[in-house]
C-alpha positions in Angstrom: -50.0 7.5 -2.7 -49.2 4.7 -5.1 -49.6 7.0 -8.1 -47.3 9.6 -6.6 -44.6 7.1 -5.9 -44.8 5.6 -9.5 -44.7 9.2 -10.9 -41.5 10.0 -8.8 -40.0 6.8 -9.9 -40.7 7.5 -13.6 -39.3 11.1 -13.3 -36.1 9.8 -11.7 -35.7 7.2 -14.4 -36.2 9.8 -17.1 -33.7 12.1 -15.4 -31.2 9.3 -15.3 -31.7 8.5 -18.9 -31.3 12.2 -19.8 -28.1 12.4 -17.8 -26.7 9.3 -19.6 -27.6 10.7 -23.0 -25.9 14.0 -22.2 -22.9 12.4 -20.6 -23.5 14.2 -17.3 -21.6 12.6 -14.3 -23.7 11.5 -11.4 -22.3 13.1 -8.2 -23.8 12.9 -4.7 -24.0 15.9 -2.3 -20.3 15.6 -1.4 -19.3 16.3 -5.0 -17.7 12.9 -5.5 -18.4 11.0 -8.6 -19.4 7.5 -7.4 -20.1 6.2 -10.9 -16.7 6.3 -12.6 -16.3 4.7 -16.0 -12.9 5.6 -17.2 -9.5 4.9 -15.7 -9.0 8.6 -15.0 -12.3 8.8 -13.1 -11.4 5.8 -11.0 -8.0 7.3 -10.2 -9.7 10.6 -9.3 -12.2 8.7 -7.1 -9.3 6.9 -5.4 -7.4 10.1 -4.6 -10.5 11.8 -3.4 -11.4 8.9 -1.1 -7.8 8.7 0.2 -7.9 12.4 1.1 -11.2 11.9 2.9 -9.8 8.8 4.8 -6.6 10.7 5.8 -8.7 13.2 7.6 -10.0 10.3 9.8 -6.6 8.9 10.7 -6.5 10.7 14.1 -9.7 8.8 15.3 -9.2 6.0 17.7 -11.7 3.9 15.6 -9.8 4.4 12.3 -7.6 1.3 12.6 -10.6 -1.1 13.0 -12.5 0.8 10.3 -9.6 0.5 7.8 -9.2 -3.3 8.4 -13.0 -3.8 8.0 -13.1 -1.6 4.9 -10.2 -3.2 3.2 -11.6 -6.7 3.9 -14.9 -5.6 2.5 -13.3 -4.3 -0.7 -11.2 -7.4 -1.1 -14.2 -9.7 -1.0 -15.0 -9.5 -4.7 -11.5 -9.1 -6.2 -10.0 -11.6 -8.5 -6.9 -13.7 -7.6 -4.3 -11.6 -9.4 -5.5 -8.4 -7.9 -5.6 -10.0 -4.4 -2.0 -11.1 -4.9 -1.1 -7.5 -5.7 -2.9 -6.3 -2.6 -1.1 -8.9 -0.5 2.4 -8.0 -1.8 1.7 -4.3 -1.2 0.5 -5.0 2.3 3.5 -7.2 3.1 5.8 -4.5 1.7 4.2 -1.9 4.0 4.4 -4.3 6.9 8.1 -4.9 6.5 8.8 -1.2 6.1 6.8 -0.4 9.2 8.6 -3.1 11.2 12.0 -1.8 10.1 11.0 1.7 11.0 9.8 0.6 14.5 13.0 -1.4 15.1 15.2 1.6 14.0 13.2 3.9 16.4 13.5 1.3 19.2 17.3 0.9 18.7 17.8 4.7 18.7 15.8 5.2 21.9 17.0 2.1 23.6 20.4 1.2 24.8 23.5 2.8 23.3 25.2 0.9 20.5 27.4 -1.9 21.6 31.1 -1.6 20.8 32.0 -4.1 18.2 35.4 -5.5 17.7 36.6 -5.7 14.1 39.7 -7.7 13.3 41.3 -6.4 10.1 43.2 -9.4 8.6 45.7 -9.0 6.0 46.8 -11.8 3.6 50.5 -11.1 4.2 49.9 -11.7 7.9 48.4 -15.1 7.6 50.1 -17.0 4.8 51.9 -15.3 2.0 54.5 -13.5 4.0 55.7 -16.6 5.9 56.7 -18.7 2.9 58.0 -16.1 0.5 55.3 -16.7 -2.1 55.8 -20.4 -2.8 52.9 -22.7 -2.2 52.8 -26.5 -3.0 49.2 -26.1 -4.1 50.4 -23.6 -6.8 52.2 -26.5 -8.5 49.1 -28.3 -9.4 50.2 -29.5 -12.9 
């Protein structure tokens, strides 16, 4: 049994070495390349994972999963990257809050009538003294 296990291990190591030498990408059964090396491969992996996660959004467990997943990803990030993530999250939060407030105000009470007082300079000042002002004679 031990010989069989060692033989399988050696075969898998040789297969992996051959893949590396030929430049063949390692993909699992889902067809997703989980060993990206270039920026393009990472961007492709990101978009593929986002598509897969969007399919799960309707689940009642998705919100908890997303929070746990994001905190797990952030565990090993450096400070500048964490700051970027924080600023993105805060931007999303403020946008969602504005959206919710706008929806509540539309659904809630009718808009209050506001009184606007249009003031004209000639009504409060210039028209009464025919354009002369003691403060204009500064020097």
